[in-house]
C-alpha positions in Angstrom: 86.5 22.0 121.8 88.6 21.9 118.6 89.2 24.6 116.1 86.8 24.7 113.2 88.3 24.3 109.7 87.4 27.3 107.5 87.3 26.7 103.7 88.6 29.6 101.6 88.5 27.8 98.2 87.2 24.5 97.1 86.5 23.1 93.6 87.4 20.0 91.7 91.0 21.1 91.2 92.0 22.4 94.7 90.9 22.7 98.3 92.3 25.5 100.5 91.3 25.6 104.1 92.6 27.1 107.3 94.5 23.9 108.1 95.6 22.4 104.7 95.9 22.9 101.0 95.1 19.9 98.8 96.0 19.8 95.1 95.5 16.4 93.5 97.4 13.9 95.6 99.5 16.5 97.4 98.6 18.0 100.8 100.4 21.0 102.3 99.9 21.9 106.0 98.7 25.5 106.1 100.8 26.3 109.2 104.0 25.5 107.3 103.4 28.4 104.8 105.9 31.2 105.2 105.4 33.3 102.0 103.2 33.2 99.0 104.0 34.8 95.7 102.4 35.0 92.2 105.3 34.8 89.9 106.7 33.7 86.6 109.3 31.0 86.5 112.9 32.2 86.1 114.4 31.6 82.7 118.1 31.3 82.5 119.9 32.0 79.2 121.4 28.9 77.5 125.0 30.1 78.1 126.4 26.8 76.7 125.4 27.9 73.1 126.8 31.4 73.7 130.2 30.3 75.0 130.7 27.7 72.3 129.5 30.2 69.7 132.1 32.8 70.9 134.8 30.1 70.8 133.9 29.3 67.2 134.0 33.1 66.5 137.5 33.2 67.9 138.5 30.2 65.7 137.0 32.0 62.7 138.9 35.2 63.3 142.3 33.8 64.5 142.7 30.6 62.5 145.4 30.6 59.8 143.5 28.0 57.8 140.7 29.3 55.5 138.7 26.0 55.8 138.7 26.3 59.6 137.7 29.9 59.4 134.7 29.1 57.2 133.6 26.4 59.6 134.2 28.7 62.6 132.0 31.5 61.0 129.3 29.0 60.2 129.2 27.5 63.6 129.5 30.8 65.4 126.5 32.3 63.6 124.5 29.1 64.0 125.2 28.8 67.7 124.6 32.5 68.5 121.3 32.4 66.6 120.3 29.3 68.6 121.3 31.0 71.8 119.0 34.0 71.1 116.2 31.9 69.6 116.0 29.5 72.6 116.3 32.3 75.1 113.6 34.5 73.5 111.3 31.5 73.1 111.8 30.5 76.7 111.0 34.0 77.9 107.8 34.0 75.9 106.6 30.6 77.1 107.6 30.8 80.7 104.9 29.7 83.0 103.1 31.7 85.6 102.7 30.0 89.0 101.8 30.6 92.6 105.0 30.0 94.6 104.5 28.8 98.2 107.6 28.9 100.4 107.4 26.5 103.4 109.0 26.8 106.8 111.3 23.9 105.8 112.8 26.1 103.1 111.1 24.1 100.3 109.1 25.7 97.6 105.9 24.4 96.1 104.6 25.6 92.7 101.0 25.7 91.6 100.6 26.4 87.9 98.0 26.3 85.2 98.5 22.5 84.8 97.0 22.1 88.3 94.4 24.9 88.5 92.7 27.2 86.1 92.6 30.5 88.1 95.9 31.3 89.8 94.8 34.7 91.0 91.9 33.0 92.9 94.3 30.5 94.5 96.7 33.3 95.4 93.9 35.3 97.1 92.7 32.2 99.0 96.2 31.5 100.2 96.6 35.1 101.4 93.3 34.6 103.3 94.8 31.5 105.0 97.8 33.5 106.1 95.7 36.4 107.4 93.3 33.9 109.2 96.3 32.3 110.9 97.4 35.6 112.2 
């Protein structure tokens, strides 16, 4: 006698059962799940703009040539504004996702592009873990 598959969530976007999670054309074996987390993606600051902006600021302050100082100030202000603008925009638009860590060490992300209700997916995945024991 085999184990019966229990369905925790099933709709047109996703199917979560006691044995597998199916999202589109991707299948994850339920027994491979280690941890589940509802999280927002990490946003790293665009340090390249900041470092180049600080370099231009040094050129603007230390250069003996007035033309080079003017270009340095212009580029320093522009790049530092770009740094803060990109970073703030990235923090505002970062995506929320259900993060599934697998026993292999890989991470799978389920976001709003794949499913509509992430909280429902998160709850169903927790039920799978509890069911497995």
